[in-house]
C-alpha positions in Angstrom: 100.0 120.4 108.6 98.8 118.6 111.7 102.0 116.8 112.7 100.3 114.9 115.6 97.7 113.5 113.2 100.4 112.8 110.6 102.4 110.8 113.1 99.3 108.8 114.3 98.3 107.9 110.7 101.9 107.1 109.6 102.0 104.6 112.5 98.9 102.9 111.1 100.4 102.9 107.6 103.6 101.4 109.0 101.7 98.7 110.8 99.8 97.8 107.5 103.1 97.6 105.6 104.9 95.6 108.2 102.1 93.1 108.4 101.6 92.7 104.7 105.1 93.1 103.1 106.0 89.4 103.2 102.8 88.4 101.6 103.1 91.2 99.0 106.4 89.7 97.8 105.3 86.1 98.1 105.6 84.1 94.8 102.0 83.0 95.4 100.6 86.5 95.1 99.7 87.4 91.5 100.0 90.8 89.8 96.3 91.6 90.4 96.6 90.9 94.1 99.8 93.1 94.3 97.9 95.8 92.5 95.2 95.7 95.2 97.8 96.0 97.9 99.4 98.9 96.1 96.0 100.6 95.7 95.2 100.1 99.4 98.5 101.5 100.6 98.3 104.3 98.0 94.8 105.2 99.2 96.2 105.4 102.8 98.6 108.1 101.5 95.5 110.1 100.5 94.3 110.2 104.1 97.6 111.5 105.5 97.2 115.1 106.4 98.6 117.6 104.0 99.3 121.3 104.0 100.8 124.1 102.2 104.2 123.0 103.2 103.9 120.0 100.8 103.4 122.3 97.8 106.4 122.2 95.6 106.1 125.8 94.5 105.4 124.7 91.0 102.3 125.5 88.9 101.6 124.7 85.3 101.7 127.4 82.6 98.1 126.7 81.7 97.1 127.2 85.4 99.0 130.5 85.6 97.3 131.7 82.4 93.9 130.7 83.7 94.5 132.5 87.0 95.5 135.7 85.1 92.6 135.6 82.6 89.7 134.0 84.5 90.6 133.7 88.3 87.0 133.2 89.4 86.5 130.1 87.2 89.9 128.6 87.6 89.9 125.2 89.3 93.3 124.2 90.5 94.0 120.7 91.8 97.0 119.0 93.4 99.1 116.9 91.0 101.5 114.5 92.8 104.8 113.4 91.4 104.0 110.0 92.8 100.6 108.7 91.8 99.0 106.9 94.7 99.3 103.4 93.4 103.0 103.9 92.4 103.5 105.4 95.9 102.1 102.2 97.4 104.5 100.0 95.4 107.3 102.4 96.2 106.7 101.9 100.0 106.6 98.1 99.7 109.9 98.3 97.9 111.4 100.7 100.4 110.2 98.4 103.3 111.8 95.4 101.6 115.0 97.3 100.9 115.3 98.2 104.6 114.9 94.5 105.5 111.9 95.4 107.6 113.8 98.1 109.5 112.0 101.1 108.0 110.9 103.2 111.0 107.7 105.2 111.3 109.9 108.4 111.3 111.6 107.3 108.1 108.2 106.6 106.6 106.9 110.0 107.7 110.0 111.6 106.2 109.4 109.8 102.9 105.9 111.2 102.8 106.8 114.7 103.6 109.9 114.9 101.3 108.6 112.8 98.4 105.2 111.1 98.3 103.1 114.0 99.7 104.7 116.7 97.5 102.4 118.3 94.9 102.3 120.8 92.1 99.2 122.8 91.1 97.6 122.2 87.7 94.2 122.7 86.1 91.7 119.8 86.7 91.7 119.2 82.9 95.5 118.9 82.9 95.4 116.4 85.8 92.8 114.3 84.1 95.0 114.2 81.0 98.0 113.0 83.0 96.3 109.9 84.4 97.2 107.6 81.5 100.9 108.5 81.8 100.9 107.9 85.6 100.7 104.1 85.3 103.9 102.1 85.9 103.2 100.0 82.8 103.5 103.2 80.7 106.9 104.2 82.2 110.1 103.1 80.5 112.3 101.8 83.4 115.2 100.9 81.1 117.7 98.9 83.0 116.6 100.4 86.4 114.8 98.5 89.1 111.4 100.0 90.0 112.9 101.5 93.2 115.9 103.0 91.3 113.5 104.5 88.7 111.4 106.1 91.4 114.4 107.5 93.2 115.9 109.0 90.1 113.0 109.9 87.9 110.1 110.8 90.1 111.5 113.9 91.8 110.9 115.3 95.2 110.7 119.1 94.7 
């Protein structure tokens, strides 16, 4: 992973969050607008440099079987524990929780330890997971969104 590039891009992401967090939580912002903020921040996560060190070490059974039986035609993709849009919301919540004191280093650590982590799965498996990766399809129970993410969306 290119740590210099990661630090530079995390600084940009931090600037975006710090300039928009108050508006994101404003009562005048509707759910559709919040969703767009989450999508934009989540998309920024996609542009942070990755690397093998973000691989969780986990691979699906179907992917392993496909590699054993048909390695030439096996298409593996990265599946993140944190879907990008949920990652965007998570970062807004973390920023608010810190009362605006989330540092760029803390943000970088969150990416490396949690948001950037991925497993390997088949493309078809990843496509099938998409409907389950929406916050509205997750049962939060009595937990806040932030508590749910901290306890149910693991960092490997």
